[in-house]
Each structure stands twice: as structure tokens, then as C-alpha cells.
C-alpha positions as CSV (number, residue, x, y, z in Angstrom):
1,M,-14.6,-15.4,-0.8
2,D,-11.9,-16.5,1.5
3,A,-8.7,-14.5,1.8
4,K,-5.5,-16.1,0.3
5,K,-2.1,-15.8,1.9
6,H,0.5,-14.2,-0.3
7,Q,4.2,-13.8,0.4
8,G,6.0,-10.7,-0.6
9,S,9.5,-9.2,-0.4
10,C,11.6,-6.2,-1.2
11,H,13.8,-6.4,-4.3
12,C,16.9,-7.8,-2.6
13,G,14.7,-10.3,-0.5
14,T,16.0,-9.2,2.8
15,V,12.5,-8.0,4.0
16,R,9.9,-10.7,3.6
17,F,6.3,-10.6,4.7
18,E,2.9,-12.2,4.1
19,A,-0.6,-10.9,4.0
20,E,-4.0,-12.5,3.7
21,I,-5.8,-10.8,0.9
22,A,-9.3,-11.3,-0.3
23,P,-9.7,-12.0,-4.1
24,D,-12.0,-9.0,-4.4
25,A,-9.8,-6.6,-2.2
26,R,-9.8,-3.1,-3.4
27,I,-6.6,-2.2,-5.3
28,S,-5.7,1.5,-5.2
29,R,-3.3,4.2,-6.2
30,C,-3.1,7.6,-4.8
31,N,-1.8,10.9,-6.1
32,C,-0.3,12.3,-2.9
33,T,3.3,13.4,-3.1
34,I,4.8,10.2,-1.7
35,C,2.5,7.7,-3.6
36,R,3.1,9.6,-6.9
37,R,6.9,9.3,-6.5
38,T,7.0,5.7,-5.4
39,A,4.3,4.5,-7.8
40,I,2.8,2.1,-5.3
41,T,-0.2,0.1,-6.1
42,G,-1.6,-1.3,-2.9
43,T,-4.4,-2.8,-0.9
44,V,-5.3,-2.5,2.8
45,V,-5.5,-5.4,5.3
46,K,-6.3,-5.5,9.0
47,P,-3.2,-6.0,11.2
48,P,-4.0,-9.6,12.1
49,A,-3.8,-10.4,8.3
50,F,-0.2,-9.2,8.1
51,R,3.0,-10.7,9.3
52,L,6.6,-9.6,8.9
53,L,8.6,-12.8,8.2
54,S,12.2,-11.5,8.1
55,G,14.3,-8.4,7.8
56,E,12.9,-6.3,10.7
57,G,16.4,-5.1,11.5
58,N,16.9,-3.9,8.0
59,L,13.8,-1.7,7.9
60,G,13.9,2.0,7.6
61,E,10.7,4.1,8.2
62,Y,9.5,7.3,6.8
63,E,6.6,9.4,8.2
64,W,5.4,12.8,7.2
65,G,2.5,15.2,7.1
66,G,-0.5,14.0,9.1
67,H,1.5,11.0,10.5
68,I,-1.4,8.7,9.5
69,A,1.0,5.9,8.5
70,K,4.6,4.8,8.9
71,R,6.0,3.6,5.6
72,F,8.6,0.9,6.0
73,F,11.3,0.3,3.4
74,C,14.3,-2.0,3.0
75,K,17.5,-0.1,3.9
76,T,19.5,-2.2,1.3
77,C,17.4,-1.9,-1.9
78,G,15.0,0.9,-0.9
79,V,11.7,-0.8,-1.8
80,Q,8.8,0.4,0.2
81,C,7.0,-2.8,1.2
82,F,4.2,-1.9,3.7
83,A,2.8,0.9,5.8
84,P,0.8,0.3,9.1
85,G,-1.5,3.2,10.0
86,H,-4.7,4.3,11.4
87,L,-7.5,6.1,9.5
88,E,-11.2,6.1,10.5
89,Q,-12.2,6.1,6.8
90,L,-10.4,2.7,6.5
91,G,-12.1,1.3,9.7
92,G,-9.3,2.2,12.1
93,D,-6.0,0.3,12.2
94,Y,-4.7,-1.1,8.9
95,V,-1.6,-2.2,7.1
96,S,-1.3,-1.0,3.5
97,V,0.7,-3.5,1.4
98,N,2.5,-2.9,-1.8
99,L,1.1,-5.4,-4.3
100,N,4.1,-5.0,-6.5
101,C,6.1,-6.9,-3.8
102,F,4.2,-10.1,-4.4
103,D,5.4,-12.4,-7.2
104,D,2.3,-14.6,-7.1
105,R,-0.3,-11.8,-7.4
106,E,-1.0,-9.9,-10.6
107,I,-2.6,-6.4,-10.6
108,D,-5.8,-6.2,-12.4
109,E,-5.6,-2.6,-13.8
110,A,-9.3,-2.5,-14.5
111,K,-10.0,-2.9,-10.8
112,V,-7.7,-0.1,-9.6
113,V,-9.4,2.8,-7.8
114,Y,-7.7,6.1,-7.3
115,W,-7.6,8.5,-4.2
116,D,-7.1,12.2,-4.4
117,G,-4.5,12.4,-1.5
118,R,-2.6,15.3,-3.1
119,H,-5.6,17.7,-2.4
120,D,-6.3,16.0,1.0
121,N,-9.6,15.0,-0.5
122,W,-10.0,11.7,1.3
123,Q,-13.6,12.3,2.2
124,A,-14.6,12.2,-1.5
125,G,-13.5,8.4,-1.5
126,P,-12.0,6.4,-4.2
127,R,-12.7,7.0,-7.9
128,S,-13.0,4.3,-10.5
129,M,-10.8,6.1,-13.0
130,P,-7.7,8.4,-12.6
131,W,-8.1,12.2,-12.3
132,P,-8.8,13.8,-15.7
133,V,-5.9,13.8,-18.2
134,G,-4.4,17.3,-18.5
135,R,-5.4,18.4,-15.0
136,A,-2.5,19.5,-12.9
137,V,-2.5,17.1,-9.9
């Protein structure tokens, strides 16, 4: 299936971007400390499939821990839009995009996979369902 170009933005519209996303792209959530707090639902694209359209001067960045990715957010409204990074498990360079920033793309909850980032358990790969209910994560 061919990738489709989607345009996204932060809440106030200052930061705008587009990404080419395949219809069968993996949709994921992570339980690491930052992902849990920001509730991002995302997908990963290769850098050539991502383009910042506007708002570069209004971007703040946040990086912590293993410095795998730089998370960019709008300085006006605070919405985290995308995070370029490098991880061998994802095939090298990537851009993680926040699917919640796209108005024309619905998230199919049944297709969401979960990563155990809180326990640095990346090598276990994604899970098709969230961690067990009641387990401290």
C-alpha cells in the first residue's frame, strides 16, 4: 500500500508539519516516563517522509536519559508534535510523529501496540495489548 501524506499541527497551529504514513503503519504507545505523562500515540517514519512546514522558530526541544530522540514541542501551546532520533531497533534514523496532531487521521485503537520503555525493555519488542491491569508500571 502506498503511503499517504498527512498534515498535522500543534494546538495553536504555529507548528505545522506533514508526514507520509503507510495505511498499515504501526501505531504505538509507550509506558516510559515521558510518554506516560504526555499520552502520545505515535508512529515512526523515515526522515525523508517528514517535513516541517512552519513554526521552526517556535519549537522548544526536550531530551533526556539515553538521548535517543529530541522531542520537539510548540513553545506557545506546549503540544509535542514530533521527535527525530536514532535507534537500531527501528532501522536507524527515524522521526516519531504524534498521530494526535493530525486532524485527518483517526487512531484505530485495536491496532495500537505497546512498548515497555519504563523498564528499558525495548529488546522485548512491542506487545499487542497493554501491560497487565493492576501491575505497577
